[in-house]
C-alpha positions in Angstrom: -32.5 48.9 -33.4 -35.5 51.6 -34.1 -38.8 50.5 -33.3 -41.7 53.6 -35.0 -44.9 54.1 -33.7 -48.0 55.6 -35.9 -50.9 57.2 -35.5 -51.1 57.6 -31.3 -53.4 59.5 -30.5 -52.7 63.0 -28.9 -53.9 62.2 -25.8 -52.0 59.0 -25.2 -48.7 61.2 -26.6 -49.6 63.4 -23.5 -50.1 61.0 -21.1 -46.6 59.4 -22.3 -45.2 63.0 -22.0 -46.7 63.3 -18.3 -45.7 59.8 -16.7 -41.9 60.0 -18.7 -41.8 64.0 -16.9 -42.7 62.7 -13.8 -39.7 59.9 -13.8 -37.2 62.5 -15.2 -36.8 61.1 -18.4 -37.1 61.6 -22.4 -40.6 59.9 -23.7 -38.5 57.6 -25.4 -36.5 56.4 -22.7 -39.8 55.8 -20.3 -40.9 54.0 -23.7 -38.2 51.6 -23.6 -38.5 51.0 -20.1 -41.7 50.4 -19.9 -41.5 47.9 -23.2 -38.3 45.7 -21.5 -40.2 45.6 -18.1 -43.6 43.8 -20.3 -41.6 41.6 -22.0 -39.5 40.3 -18.8 -42.8 40.5 -17.2 -44.0 37.9 -19.7 -41.3 35.8 -19.5 -41.1 35.4 -15.9 -45.5 34.3 -16.5 -44.4 31.8 -18.4 -42.1 30.2 -16.0 -44.4 30.7 -12.7 -47.1 29.1 -15.2 -44.3 26.1 -16.3 -43.3 25.3 -12.7 -46.8 25.9 -11.0 -47.4 22.8 -13.8 -44.2 21.0 -12.7 -46.0 21.6 -8.8 -49.6 20.1 -9.4 -47.9 16.9 -11.2 -45.2 16.8 -8.2 -48.8 17.0 -5.9 -50.4 14.5 -7.5 -47.6 12.1 -7.7 -47.0 13.2 -3.5 -51.2 11.7 -3.0 -50.9 8.5 -5.1 -47.7 7.8 -3.1 -50.0 8.6 0.2 -52.8 6.7 -0.5 -50.0 4.0 -1.9 -48.4 3.7 1.6 -51.0 4.1 3.5 -52.4 1.1 1.9 -49.3 -0.8 2.9 -49.4 0.2 5.9 -52.9 -1.0 6.6 -51.6 -4.1 5.4 -48.3 -4.5 7.9 -50.8 -3.5 10.6 -53.2 -6.3 9.9 -50.3 -9.5 9.5 -49.2 -7.9 12.5 -52.4 -8.4 14.6 -52.5 -12.0 12.7 -49.2 -13.3 13.9 -49.7 -12.2 17.3 
């Protein structure tokens, strides 16, 4: 697949050329890798956000269960004290 980017400034092109040269690759190869890495990072970021949402939900469930457990535990202790 081919992509063209028009109207980049000379400064931007020179910067890309310098970065590519420092990596020992062509401008085309450098920009391809840059774009691939950007897309991959965006996908990972989306997955991390999804996992954070699941984690927050799980924490809420655990907190609610802890409250319920403590309430039942207090009731059981009260009943045990009454039966003694």
